[in-house]
A tleap script that builds the chain and sets N, CA, C and O, in Angstrom:
source leaprc.protein.ff14SB
mol = sequence {
  NMET THR GLY ALA LEU LEU ILE VAL GLY SER
  ALA LEU LEU GLY ILE ALA ALA LEU ILE HIE
  LEU TYR ILE PHE PHE LEU GLU SER VAL VAL
  TRP SER LYS PRO SER THR TRP LYS ASN PHE
  GLY LEU THR SER GLN ALA GLN ALA ASP THR
  ILE ARG PRO MET ALA TYR ASN GLN GLY PHE
  TYR ASN LEU PHE LEU GLY ILE GLY VAL SER
  LEU GLY LEU ILE LEU LEU ALA THR PRO PRO
  LEU SER GLN ALA GLY LEU ALA LEU THR ILE
  PHE ALA GLY ALA SER MET VAL LEU ALA SER
  ILE VAL LEU VAL THR SER SER PRO ARG LEU
  ALA ARG ALA ALA LEU VAL GLN GLY VAL ALA
  PRO LEU LEU GLY VAL ILE LEU ILE ALA LEU
  GLY VAL ALA ASN ALA SER ALA CGLY
}
set mol.1.N position { 0.772 -1.172 -0.334 }
set mol.1.CA position { 0.330 0.210 -0.776 }
set mol.1.C position { 0.634 0.994 -0.299 }
set mol.1.O position { 0.727 1.239 0.904 }
set mol.2.N position { 0.949 1.799 -1.571 }
set mol.2.CA position { 1.991 3.246 -1.040 }
set mol.2.C position { 0.410 4.022 -1.615 }
set mol.2.O position { -0.678 3.488 -1.832 }
set mol.3.N position { 0.942 5.821 -1.766 }
set mol.3.CA position { 0.118 6.832 -2.154 }
set mol.3.C position { -0.034 7.708 -1.012 }
set mol.3.O position { 0.112 7.450 0.183 }
set mol.4.N position { -0.568 9.518 -1.974 }
set mol.4.CA position { -0.104 10.248 -0.702 }
set mol.4.C position { -1.041 9.966 -0.205 }
set mol.4.O position { -0.440 9.215 0.563 }
set mol.5.N position { -2.265 9.835 0.165 }
set mol.5.CA position { -3.631 9.603 1.086 }
set mol.5.C position { -3.123 8.449 2.166 }
set mol.5.O position { -3.535 8.503 3.325 }
set mol.6.N position { -2.394 7.613 1.827 }
set mol.6.CA position { -1.714 6.631 2.674 }
set mol.6.C position { -0.422 6.776 3.918 }
set mol.6.O position { -0.275 6.245 5.019 }
set mol.7.N position { 0.234 7.573 3.281 }
set mol.7.CA position { 1.434 8.589 3.691 }
set mol.7.C position { 0.528 9.868 4.928 }
set mol.7.O position { 0.631 10.083 6.135 }
set mol.8.N position { -0.201 10.375 3.962 }
set mol.8.CA position { -0.818 11.484 4.803 }
set mol.8.C position { -1.087 11.444 5.658 }
set mol.8.O position { -0.577 11.962 6.651 }
set mol.9.N position { -2.451 10.482 5.512 }
set mol.9.CA position { -2.653 9.732 6.828 }
set mol.9.C position { -2.128 9.047 8.464 }
set mol.9.O position { -2.458 9.089 9.649 }
set mol.10.N position { -1.175 8.473 7.628 }
set mol.10.CA position { -0.080 7.926 8.526 }
set mol.10.C position { 0.419 8.764 9.170 }
set mol.10.O position { 0.772 8.405 10.294 }
set mol.11.N position { 0.642 10.035 8.829 }
set mol.11.CA position { 1.994 10.930 9.234 }
set mol.11.C position { 0.694 12.012 10.820 }
set mol.11.O position { 0.988 12.473 11.923 }
set mol.12.N position { -1.092 11.935 9.764 }
set mol.12.CA position { -1.781 12.215 10.735 }
set mol.12.C position { -1.943 11.620 11.821 }
set mol.12.O position { -2.392 12.270 12.765 }
set mol.13.N position { -1.775 10.888 11.910 }
set mol.13.CA position { -2.121 8.883 13.307 }
set mol.13.C position { -1.199 9.170 14.251 }
set mol.13.O position { -1.267 9.365 15.464 }
set mol.14.N position { 0.133 9.151 13.048 }
set mol.14.CA position { 1.646 9.263 14.224 }
set mol.14.C position { 0.927 11.081 15.346 }
set mol.14.O position { 0.606 11.392 16.493 }
set mol.15.N position { 1.043 11.672 14.026 }
set mol.15.CA position { 0.731 13.116 15.126 }
set mol.15.C position { 0.259 12.646 16.234 }
set mol.15.O position { 1.101 12.437 17.107 }
set mol.16.N position { -1.599 12.245 16.654 }
set mol.16.CA position { -2.482 12.030 17.108 }
set mol.16.C position { -1.450 11.389 18.361 }
set mol.16.O position { -1.175 12.134 19.302 }
set mol.17.N position { -0.851 9.860 18.323 }
set mol.17.CA position { -0.255 9.557 18.998 }
set mol.17.C position { 0.452 10.107 19.887 }
set mol.17.O position { 0.322 10.043 21.110 }
set mol.18.N position { 1.484 10.855 19.050 }
set mol.18.CA position { 2.963 11.727 20.168 }
set mol.18.C position { 1.441 12.014 21.040 }
set mol.18.O position { 1.176 11.287 21.998 }
set mol.19.N position { 0.294 13.348 20.539 }
set mol.19.CA position { -0.735 13.656 21.393 }
set mol.19.C position { -0.830 12.938 22.955 }
set mol.19.O position { -0.543 13.021 24.149 }
set mol.20.N position { -1.540 12.106 21.784 }
set mol.20.CA position { -1.939 11.089 22.968 }
set mol.20.C position { -0.706 9.949 24.516 }
set mol.20.O position { -0.881 9.320 25.560 }
set mol.21.N position { 0.825 10.528 23.251 }
set mol.21.CA position { 1.668 10.057 24.741 }
set mol.21.C position { 1.960 11.163 25.384 }
set mol.21.O position { 1.963 10.960 26.598 }
set mol.22.N position { 2.231 12.359 25.066 }
set mol.22.CA position { 1.462 13.783 26.005 }
set mol.22.C position { 0.789 13.602 26.816 }
set mol.22.O position { 1.217 13.412 27.954 }
set mol.23.N position { -0.673 13.596 26.485 }
set mol.23.CA position { -1.547 13.517 27.708 }
set mol.23.C position { -1.374 12.325 28.850 }
set mol.23.O position { -1.178 12.384 30.064 }
set mol.24.N position { -1.493 11.493 28.154 }
set mol.24.CA position { -0.163 10.365 28.834 }
set mol.24.C position { 0.318 10.682 30.053 }
set mol.24.O position { 0.031 10.449 31.227 }
set mol.25.N position { 1.433 11.500 29.219 }
set mol.25.CA position { 3.285 12.696 30.191 }
set mol.25.C position { 1.947 13.293 31.237 }
set mol.25.O position { 1.990 12.983 32.428 }
set mol.26.N position { 1.288 13.780 30.943 }
set mol.26.CA position { 0.711 15.037 32.154 }
set mol.26.C position { -0.312 14.446 32.783 }
set mol.26.O position { -0.453 15.100 33.817 }
set mol.27.N position { -1.353 13.326 32.751 }
set mol.27.CA position { -1.833 13.210 33.427 }
set mol.27.C position { -1.266 11.220 34.093 }
set mol.27.O position { -1.599 10.371 34.920 }
set mol.28.N position { -0.653 11.367 33.427 }
set mol.28.CA position { 0.384 10.107 34.803 }
set mol.28.C position { 1.711 10.108 36.037 }
set mol.28.O position { 2.149 9.699 37.112 }
set mol.29.N position { 1.892 11.032 34.694 }
set mol.29.CA position { 3.751 11.566 35.131 }
set mol.29.C position { 4.142 12.606 36.001 }
set mol.29.O position { 4.853 12.380 36.981 }
set mol.30.N position { 3.831 13.447 35.783 }
set mol.30.CA position { 3.897 15.277 36.419 }
set mol.30.C position { 2.335 15.577 36.773 }
set mol.30.O position { 2.171 16.575 37.474 }
set mol.31.N position { 1.241 14.909 36.418 }
set mol.31.CA position { 0.584 15.433 37.260 }
set mol.31.C position { 0.498 16.176 38.817 }
set mol.31.O position { -0.466 16.883 39.110 }
set mol.32.N position { 0.894 16.088 39.150 }
set mol.32.CA position { 1.293 16.872 41.333 }
set mol.32.C position { 1.744 18.492 39.861 }
set mol.32.O position { 0.939 19.185 39.240 }
set mol.33.N position { 2.861 18.511 39.835 }
set mol.33.CA position { 2.387 19.756 39.433 }
set mol.33.C position { 2.126 21.182 38.999 }
set mol.33.O position { 2.159 21.511 37.813 }
set mol.34.N position { 1.826 22.147 40.140 }
set mol.34.CA position { 1.020 22.872 39.307 }
set mol.34.C position { 0.124 23.566 38.682 }
set mol.34.O position { -0.986 24.088 38.787 }
set mol.35.N position { 1.999 23.180 37.213 }
set mol.35.CA position { 1.262 23.973 36.149 }
set mol.35.C position { 0.884 22.976 35.047 }
set mol.35.O position { 0.745 23.289 33.865 }
set mol.36.N position { 0.776 22.111 35.402 }
set mol.36.CA position { 0.355 20.306 34.732 }
set mol.36.C position { -1.707 20.469 35.202 }
set mol.36.O position { -2.714 20.656 34.519 }
set mol.37.N position { -1.530 20.332 36.210 }
set mol.37.CA position { -3.344 20.195 37.438 }
set mol.37.C position { -4.143 21.735 36.855 }
set mol.37.O position { -5.369 21.761 36.960 }
set mol.38.N position { -3.415 23.012 36.238 }
set mol.38.CA position { -3.881 24.121 36.488 }
set mol.38.C position { -4.100 24.123 34.621 }
set mol.38.O position { -5.106 24.699 34.206 }
set mol.39.N position { -3.379 23.636 33.842 }
set mol.39.CA position { -4.328 23.178 32.257 }
set mol.39.C position { -4.916 22.638 32.314 }
set mol.39.O position { -5.783 23.076 31.557 }
set mol.40.N position { -5.516 21.096 33.045 }
set mol.40.CA position { -7.143 20.780 33.580 }
set mol.40.C position { -7.851 21.085 33.664 }
set mol.40.O position { -8.883 20.441 33.471 }
set mol.41.N position { -7.793 22.743 34.142 }
set mol.41.CA position { -9.144 23.565 35.074 }
set mol.41.C position { -9.451 23.520 36.568 }
set mol.41.O position { -10.439 23.827 37.235 }
set mol.42.N position { -8.334 23.063 36.832 }
set mol.42.CA position { -7.817 22.928 38.698 }
set mol.42.C position { -8.033 23.835 38.902 }
set mol.42.O position { -8.439 24.499 37.947 }
set mol.43.N position { -7.912 24.640 40.478 }
set mol.43.CA position { -7.397 25.578 40.950 }
set mol.43.C position { -7.160 25.158 42.016 }
set mol.43.O position { -7.295 26.112 42.783 }
set mol.44.N position { -6.791 24.014 42.733 }
set mol.44.CA position { -6.142 24.051 43.726 }
set mol.44.C position { -5.560 22.453 43.970 }
set mol.44.O position { -6.130 21.459 43.520 }
set mol.45.N position { -4.485 22.433 44.663 }
set mol.45.CA position { -4.087 20.803 44.952 }
set mol.45.C position { -4.903 19.720 45.712 }
set mol.45.O position { -4.949 18.517 45.968 }
set mol.46.N position { -5.538 20.955 45.915 }
set mol.46.CA position { -6.708 19.641 47.032 }
set mol.46.C position { -7.131 19.521 46.043 }
set mol.46.O position { -7.340 18.315 46.179 }
set mol.47.N position { -7.560 19.770 44.836 }
set mol.47.CA position { -8.616 19.401 43.574 }
set mol.47.C position { -7.141 17.691 43.109 }
set mol.47.O position { -7.082 16.464 43.193 }
set mol.48.N position { -6.245 18.955 42.623 }
set mol.48.CA position { -5.181 17.808 41.821 }
set mol.48.C position { -5.178 16.584 42.536 }
set mol.48.O position { -5.270 15.594 41.809 }
set mol.49.N position { -5.094 16.358 43.821 }
set mol.49.CA position { -4.941 15.501 44.870 }
set mol.49.C position { -6.378 14.426 44.712 }
set mol.49.O position { -6.418 13.218 44.477 }
set mol.50.N position { -7.306 15.255 44.908 }
set mol.50.CA position { -8.197 14.808 44.799 }
set mol.50.C position { -9.131 13.976 42.891 }
set mol.50.O position { -9.995 13.111 42.741 }
set mol.51.N position { -8.325 14.854 41.849 }
set mol.51.CA position { -8.456 13.831 40.825 }
set mol.51.C position { -7.097 12.952 40.450 }
set mol.51.O position { -6.877 12.889 39.241 }
set mol.52.N position { -6.215 12.310 41.258 }
set mol.52.CA position { -4.676 12.168 40.517 }
set mol.52.C position { -4.774 11.450 39.904 }
set mol.52.O position { -4.369 11.489 38.742 }
set mol.53.N position { -5.661 9.991 40.711 }
set mol.53.CA position { -5.765 8.688 39.838 }
set mol.53.C position { -7.057 8.290 39.191 }
set mol.53.O position { -7.312 7.086 39.166 }
set mol.54.N position { -7.808 9.037 38.725 }
set mol.54.CA position { -8.113 8.897 38.134 }
set mol.54.C position { -8.413 9.544 37.050 }
set mol.54.O position { -9.452 9.367 36.413 }
set mol.55.N position { -6.753 11.029 36.519 }
set mol.55.CA position { -6.412 11.367 35.879 }
set mol.55.C position { -4.327 10.192 35.397 }
set mol.55.O position { -3.298 10.420 34.761 }
set mol.56.N position { -4.722 9.425 35.975 }
set mol.56.CA position { -3.653 8.202 35.922 }
set mol.56.C position { -3.902 7.575 35.315 }
set mol.56.O position { -3.416 7.725 34.194 }
set mol.57.N position { -4.992 6.184 35.563 }
set mol.57.CA position { -5.918 5.635 35.110 }
set mol.57.C position { -6.669 6.236 33.822 }
set mol.57.O position { -7.143 5.526 32.935 }
set mol.58.N position { -6.709 7.469 33.837 }
set mol.58.CA position { -7.475 7.387 32.083 }
set mol.58.C position { -5.641 8.524 31.191 }
set mol.58.O position { -5.883 9.273 30.245 }
set mol.59.N position { -4.674 8.447 31.521 }
set mol.59.CA position { -3.332 8.321 31.356 }
set mol.59.C position { -2.988 7.447 30.750 }
set mol.59.O position { -2.490 7.591 29.633 }
set mol.60.N position { -3.105 6.667 31.139 }
set mol.60.CA position { -2.628 4.687 30.864 }
set mol.60.C position { -4.284 5.009 29.270 }
set mol.60.O position { -3.989 5.419 28.147 }
set mol.61.N position { -5.125 4.824 29.508 }
set mol.61.CA position { -5.975 4.782 28.562 }
set mol.61.C position { -5.020 5.238 26.736 }
set mol.61.O position { -4.800 4.698 25.652 }
set mol.62.N position { -4.713 6.760 27.563 }
set mol.62.CA position { -4.286 7.938 26.128 }
set mol.62.C position { -2.290 7.375 25.335 }
set mol.62.O position { -1.664 7.460 24.279 }
set mol.63.N position { -2.055 6.688 27.164 }
set mol.63.CA position { -1.091 5.849 26.127 }
set mol.63.C position { -1.282 4.032 25.919 }
set mol.63.O position { -0.353 3.280 25.623 }
set mol.64.N position { -2.114 3.787 26.059 }
set mol.64.CA position { -2.769 2.491 25.081 }
set mol.64.C position { -3.071 3.302 24.171 }
set mol.64.O position { -2.752 2.738 23.124 }
set mol.65.N position { -3.546 4.410 23.915 }
set mol.65.CA position { -4.071 3.998 22.329 }
set mol.65.C position { -3.469 4.686 21.559 }
set mol.65.O position { -3.950 4.841 20.437 }
set mol.66.N position { -1.692 5.591 22.055 }
set mol.66.CA position { -1.160 6.141 21.423 }
set mol.66.C position { 0.748 4.948 20.798 }
set mol.66.O position { 1.778 5.108 20.144 }
set mol.67.N position { -0.332 3.358 22.040 }
set mol.67.CA position { 0.895 2.492 21.851 }
set mol.67.C position { 0.208 2.107 20.660 }
set mol.67.O position { 0.784 2.259 19.583 }
set mol.68.N position { -0.894 1.650 20.704 }
set mol.68.CA position { -1.922 0.702 19.518 }
set mol.68.C position { -1.741 1.520 18.075 }
set mol.68.O position { -1.602 0.845 17.055 }
set mol.69.N position { -1.743 2.976 17.993 }
set mol.69.CA position { -1.601 3.504 16.458 }
set mol.69.C position { -0.739 3.057 15.974 }
set mol.69.O position { -0.751 2.177 15.113 }
set mol.70.N position { 0.688 3.896 16.719 }
set mol.70.CA position { 2.036 3.206 16.559 }
set mol.70.C position { 2.388 1.689 16.026 }
set mol.70.O position { 2.758 1.452 14.876 }
set mol.71.N position { 2.284 1.108 16.633 }
set mol.71.CA position { 2.297 -0.674 16.761 }
set mol.71.C position { 0.845 -0.231 15.117 }
set mol.71.O position { 1.482 -0.658 14.153 }
set mol.72.N position { 0.052 0.088 14.777 }
set mol.72.CA position { -1.046 -0.227 13.560 }
set mol.72.C position { 0.358 0.291 12.053 }
set mol.72.O position { 0.530 -0.173 10.927 }
set mol.73.N position { 1.046 1.380 12.803 }
set mol.73.CA position { 1.917 2.119 11.608 }
set mol.73.C position { 2.930 1.669 11.099 }
set mol.73.O position { 3.379 1.837 9.965 }
set mol.74.N position { 3.548 0.703 12.492 }
set mol.74.CA position { 5.219 0.045 12.079 }
set mol.74.C position { 4.785 -0.799 11.333 }
set mol.74.O position { 5.288 -0.927 10.216 }
set mol.75.N position { 3.521 -1.763 11.835 }
set mol.75.CA position { 2.039 -2.997 10.718 }
set mol.75.C position { 2.383 -2.171 9.350 }
set mol.75.O position { 3.045 -2.167 8.313 }
set mol.76.N position { 1.938 -1.849 9.719 }
set mol.76.CA position { 1.414 -1.382 8.349 }
set mol.76.C position { 2.675 -0.908 7.091 }
set mol.76.O position { 2.752 -1.444 5.985 }
set mol.77.N position { 3.455 0.043 7.516 }
set mol.77.CA position { 5.197 -0.493 6.925 }
set mol.77.C position { 5.673 -1.792 6.401 }
set mol.77.O position { 6.070 -2.049 5.264 }
set mol.78.N position { 5.558 -2.605 7.482 }
set mol.78.CA position { 5.609 -4.383 7.169 }
set mol.78.C position { 4.436 -4.934 5.867 }
set mol.78.O position { 3.215 -5.068 5.775 }
set mol.79.N position { 5.955 -5.193 4.759 }
set mol.79.CA position { 4.491 -5.955 4.011 }
set mol.79.C position { 3.622 -6.816 3.833 }
set mol.79.O position { 2.582 -6.859 3.175 }
set mol.80.N position { 4.447 -7.876 4.846 }
set mol.80.CA position { 3.647 -9.148 5.054 }
set mol.80.C position { 2.441 -9.063 6.511 }
set mol.80.O position { 1.742 -9.989 6.923 }
set mol.81.N position { 2.505 -7.893 6.956 }
set mol.81.CA position { 2.139 -7.239 7.826 }
set mol.81.C position { 0.861 -6.493 7.588 }
set mol.81.O position { 0.071 -6.358 8.522 }
set mol.82.N position { 0.719 -6.219 6.928 }
set mol.82.CA position { 0.715 -5.297 5.869 }
set mol.82.C position { -1.061 -5.003 7.252 }
set mol.82.O position { -1.095 -4.283 8.251 }
set mol.83.N position { -2.154 -5.861 6.691 }
set mol.83.CA position { -3.381 -5.884 6.773 }
set mol.83.C position { -3.584 -6.171 8.548 }
set mol.83.O position { -4.736 -6.152 8.982 }
set mol.84.N position { -2.860 -6.331 9.149 }
set mol.84.CA position { -2.571 -6.465 10.642 }
set mol.84.C position { -2.743 -4.589 11.034 }
set mol.84.O position { -3.532 -3.869 11.646 }
set mol.85.N position { -1.266 -4.414 10.117 }
set mol.85.CA position { -1.108 -2.907 10.886 }
set mol.85.C position { -2.672 -1.890 10.435 }
set mol.85.O position { -2.978 -0.968 11.191 }
set mol.86.N position { -3.426 -2.142 9.351 }
set mol.86.CA position { -3.965 -1.630 9.377 }
set mol.86.C position { -5.539 -1.498 10.250 }
set mol.86.O position { -6.216 -0.698 10.896 }
set mol.87.N position { -5.533 -2.897 9.736 }
set mol.87.CA position { -7.156 -3.249 11.375 }
set mol.87.C position { -6.458 -1.926 12.372 }
set mol.87.O position { -6.840 -0.894 12.924 }
set mol.88.N position { -5.291 -2.662 12.198 }
set mol.88.CA position { -4.965 -1.691 14.421 }
set mol.88.C position { -5.013 -0.198 13.997 }
set mol.88.O position { -5.782 0.572 14.572 }
set mol.89.N position { -4.365 0.131 13.202 }
set mol.89.CA position { -4.083 1.502 12.872 }
set mol.89.C position { -5.265 1.924 13.230 }
set mol.89.O position { -5.579 2.233 14.380 }
set mol.90.N position { -6.248 1.965 11.882 }
set mol.90.CA position { -7.739 1.879 11.840 }
set mol.90.C position { -8.484 2.320 13.482 }
set mol.90.O position { -8.866 3.364 14.009 }
set mol.91.N position { -8.417 0.974 13.843 }
set mol.91.CA position { -9.010 0.408 15.213 }
set mol.91.C position { -8.842 1.548 16.580 }
set mol.91.O position { -9.678 1.867 17.425 }
set mol.92.N position { -7.107 2.085 16.359 }
set mol.92.CA position { -6.663 2.383 17.692 }
set mol.92.C position { -7.174 3.877 17.386 }
set mol.92.O position { -7.430 4.738 18.227 }
set mol.93.N position { -7.249 3.971 16.182 }
set mol.93.CA position { -7.527 5.781 15.560 }
set mol.93.C position { -8.676 6.362 15.718 }
set mol.93.O position { -8.725 7.592 15.735 }
set mol.94.N position { -9.986 5.477 15.885 }
set mol.94.CA position { -11.433 5.630 15.964 }
set mol.94.C position { -11.430 5.713 16.626 }
set mol.94.O position { -12.004 6.769 16.892 }
set mol.95.N position { -11.086 5.216 17.484 }
set mol.95.CA position { -10.927 4.791 19.715 }
set mol.95.C position { -10.627 6.053 19.645 }
set mol.95.O position { -11.589 6.797 19.833 }
set mol.96.N position { -9.284 6.728 19.371 }
set mol.96.CA position { -8.578 8.433 19.241 }
set mol.96.C position { -10.177 8.808 19.429 }
set mol.96.O position { -10.610 9.063 20.553 }
set mol.97.N position { -11.303 8.830 17.887 }
set mol.97.CA position { -11.848 9.190 17.606 }
set mol.97.C position { -13.164 9.762 18.546 }
set mol.97.O position { -13.815 10.746 18.897 }
set mol.98.N position { -12.951 8.027 18.661 }
set mol.98.CA position { -14.196 8.195 19.804 }
set mol.98.C position { -14.363 9.124 21.101 }
set mol.98.O position { -15.152 9.915 21.618 }
set mol.99.N position { -13.292 8.607 21.268 }
set mol.99.CA position { -13.308 8.993 23.091 }
set mol.99.C position { -12.430 10.928 23.391 }
set mol.99.O position { -11.961 11.485 24.383 }
set mol.100.N position { -12.622 11.362 21.828 }
set mol.100.CA position { -13.379 12.452 21.545 }
set mol.100.C position { -14.108 13.080 21.769 }
set mol.100.O position { -14.025 14.243 22.166 }
set mol.101.N position { -15.186 12.320 21.524 }
set mol.101.CA position { -16.817 12.324 20.989 }
set mol.101.C position { -16.815 12.465 22.342 }
set mol.101.O position { -16.676 13.611 22.770 }
set mol.102.N position { -16.978 11.278 23.371 }
set mol.102.CA position { -16.651 10.922 24.852 }
set mol.102.C position { -16.985 12.627 25.763 }
set mol.102.O position { -17.738 13.231 26.526 }
set mol.103.N position { -15.541 12.711 24.794 }
set mol.103.CA position { -15.120 13.860 26.207 }
set mol.103.C position { -16.385 15.184 26.015 }
set mol.103.O position { -17.152 15.803 26.752 }
set mol.104.N position { -15.974 15.131 24.327 }
set mol.104.CA position { -16.913 16.692 24.836 }
set mol.104.C position { -17.901 17.047 24.579 }
set mol.104.O position { -18.381 18.170 24.417 }
set mol.105.N position { -18.428 15.667 24.505 }
set mol.105.CA position { -20.221 15.246 25.360 }
set mol.105.C position { -20.180 14.735 27.040 }
set mol.105.O position { -21.104 14.170 27.625 }
set mol.106.N position { -19.497 14.926 27.335 }
set mol.106.CA position { -19.420 14.394 28.406 }
set mol.106.C position { -19.492 16.369 29.615 }
set mol.106.O position { -20.077 16.820 30.599 }
set mol.107.N position { -18.188 16.922 28.306 }
set mol.107.CA position { -17.944 18.546 28.666 }
set mol.107.C position { -17.726 19.264 27.737 }
set mol.107.O position { -16.622 19.141 27.205 }
set mol.108.N position { -18.585 20.175 27.245 }
set mol.108.CA position { -18.586 20.725 26.254 }
set mol.108.C position { -17.619 21.920 26.580 }
set mol.108.O position { -17.344 22.558 25.564 }
set mol.109.N position { -17.088 22.345 27.615 }
set mol.109.CA position { -15.795 23.064 28.074 }
set mol.109.C position { -14.754 22.213 27.700 }
set mol.109.O position { -13.579 22.525 27.503 }
set mol.110.N position { -15.200 21.276 27.630 }
set mol.110.CA position { -13.584 20.428 26.545 }
set mol.110.C position { -13.284 20.290 25.694 }
set mol.110.O position { -12.280 19.649 25.382 }
set mol.111.N position { -14.349 21.064 24.676 }
set mol.111.CA position { -14.283 21.338 23.744 }
set mol.111.C position { -12.707 21.411 23.047 }
set mol.111.O position { -12.024 20.656 22.354 }
set mol.112.N position { -12.567 22.610 23.579 }
set mol.112.CA position { -10.545 22.331 22.000 }
set mol.112.C position { -9.979 21.372 23.090 }
set mol.112.O position { -9.072 22.101 23.491 }
set mol.113.N position { -9.919 20.673 23.559 }
set mol.113.CA position { -9.303 19.529 24.604 }
set mol.113.C position { -9.623 18.755 23.490 }
set mol.113.O position { -8.643 18.387 22.843 }
set mol.114.N position { -10.957 18.327 22.991 }
set mol.114.CA position { -11.204 17.807 22.331 }
set mol.114.C position { -11.146 17.142 20.885 }
set mol.114.O position { -11.356 16.068 20.320 }
set mol.115.N position { -10.592 18.883 20.554 }
set mol.115.CA position { -10.318 19.207 19.090 }
set mol.115.C position { -8.876 18.931 18.651 }
set mol.115.O position { -8.493 18.613 17.526 }
set mol.116.N position { -7.942 19.170 20.087 }
set mol.116.CA position { -6.734 18.346 19.811 }
set mol.116.C position { -6.526 17.240 20.277 }
set mol.116.O position { -5.403 16.745 20.177 }
set mol.117.N position { -7.531 16.595 20.886 }
set mol.117.CA position { -7.093 15.314 20.471 }
set mol.117.C position { -8.104 14.509 19.794 }
set mol.117.O position { -8.183 13.407 20.336 }
set mol.118.N position { -8.989 14.661 18.715 }
set mol.118.CA position { -9.372 14.405 17.519 }
set mol.118.C position { -9.625 14.061 16.312 }
set mol.118.O position { -10.001 13.148 15.577 }
set mol.119.N position { -9.145 15.554 16.402 }
set mol.119.CA position { -9.271 16.059 14.421 }
set mol.119.C position { -8.340 15.598 14.017 }
set mol.119.O position { -8.534 15.413 12.815 }
set mol.120.N position { -6.691 15.042 14.492 }
set mol.120.CA position { -6.275 14.454 13.632 }
set mol.120.C position { -6.649 13.423 12.730 }
set mol.120.O position { -6.708 13.477 11.502 }
set mol.121.N position { -7.049 11.880 13.979 }
set mol.121.CA position { -6.924 11.016 14.340 }
set mol.121.C position { -7.884 10.824 12.630 }
set mol.121.O position { -7.436 10.746 11.487 }
set mol.122.N position { -8.915 10.807 13.004 }
set mol.122.CA position { -10.502 11.095 12.545 }
set mol.122.C position { -9.871 11.464 11.200 }
set mol.122.O position { -10.000 10.608 10.324 }
set mol.123.N position { -8.820 13.246 10.686 }
set mol.123.CA position { -8.226 13.444 9.140 }
set mol.123.C position { -7.897 11.769 8.652 }
set mol.123.O position { -8.467 11.073 7.811 }
set mol.124.N position { -6.782 11.482 9.524 }
set mol.124.CA position { -5.477 10.523 9.611 }
set mol.124.C position { -6.371 8.958 8.749 }
set mol.124.O position { -6.042 8.298 7.763 }
set mol.125.N position { -8.077 8.811 10.097 }
set mol.125.CA position { -8.299 7.771 9.436 }
set mol.125.C position { -8.810 7.870 8.251 }
set mol.125.O position { -8.353 7.231 7.303 }
set mol.126.N position { -10.014 8.836 8.129 }
set mol.126.CA position { -10.193 8.985 6.292 }
set mol.126.C position { -9.205 9.111 5.798 }
set mol.126.O position { -9.431 10.320 5.738 }
set mol.127.N position { -8.455 9.044 5.445 }
set mol.127.CA position { -7.520 9.718 4.749 }
set mol.127.C position { -6.771 7.864 4.187 }
set mol.127.O position { -6.543 7.416 3.063 }
set mol.128.N position { -6.562 7.119 5.861 }
set mol.128.CA position { -5.907 6.006 5.574 }
set mol.128.C position { -7.206 4.788 4.832 }
set mol.128.O position { -6.794 3.698 4.435 }
set mol.129.N position { -8.185 5.010 4.760 }
set mol.129.CA position { -9.461 4.583 4.145 }
set mol.129.C position { -9.996 4.817 3.250 }
set mol.129.O position { -10.773 4.029 2.711 }
set mol.130.N position { -9.663 6.289 2.715 }
set mol.130.CA position { -9.419 6.632 1.046 }
set mol.130.C position { -8.621 5.730 0.131 }
set mol.130.O position { -8.932 4.937 -0.758 }
set mol.131.N position { -7.152 6.252 0.818 }
set mol.131.CA position { -5.939 5.857 0.434 }
set mol.131.C position { -6.486 4.259 -0.177 }
set mol.131.O position { -6.625 4.044 -1.382 }
set mol.132.N position { -6.841 2.888 1.249 }
set mol.132.CA position { -6.755 1.773 0.617 }
set mol.132.C position { -7.995 1.754 -0.603 }
set mol.132.O position { -7.976 0.941 -1.527 }
set mol.133.N position { -8.914 2.650 -0.454 }
set mol.133.CA position { -10.073 2.410 -0.910 }
set mol.133.C position { -9.749 2.634 -2.868 }
set mol.133.O position { -10.382 2.061 -3.754 }
set mol.134.N position { -8.475 3.729 -3.079 }
set mol.134.CA position { -7.936 3.932 -3.853 }
set mol.134.C position { -7.497 2.827 -4.491 }
set mol.134.O position { -7.717 2.378 -5.616 }
set mol.135.N position { -6.591 2.330 -3.236 }
set mol.135.CA position { -5.932 1.240 -3.961 }
set mol.135.C position { -6.328 0.293 -4.848 }
set mol.135.O position { -6.235 0.341 -6.074 }
set mol.136.N position { -7.191 -1.373 -3.539 }
set mol.136.CA position { -8.206 -1.593 -4.338 }
set mol.136.C position { -9.193 -0.723 -5.826 }
set mol.136.O position { -9.574 -1.447 -6.746 }
set mol.137.N position { -9.311 -0.123 -5.841 }
set mol.137.CA position { -9.989 0.537 -6.371 }
set mol.137.C position { -9.016 0.894 -8.330 }
set mol.137.O position { -9.346 1.330 -9.433 }
set mol.138.N position { -8.111 0.496 -7.835 }
set mol.138.CA position { -6.313 0.602 -9.430 }
set mol.138.C position { -6.641 -0.508 -9.808 }
set mol.138.O position { -6.022 -1.059 -10.718 }
savepdb mol mol.pdb
quit
């Protein structure tokens, strides 16, 4: 599988994986720093301490999504395993998109965060799907 759509879609999903790995870092590694929890709209160390277990857990969800896309992209570029890579990449990328939808519907004030987390994987999944469709048609 080659083509501009696949390359650009893969790049967007790679960016999405990096975003999710960064969110893991914030939520699970440096959560206790005021500069981190203030970015999540918290106003006190007490709030951050109360939410810490949930943020820690949520960070790992982001880590797993980032790893899923990354592994999928590696497999996608490995000819004997490209079909498995395609399936994993689409699944993990679509999961990122759906998680961003859950985020914005559960808290509309987090629309910006949902866009940051959801636009790159949405475009990446669409472009890869179009690239695969074009390759199949050709």
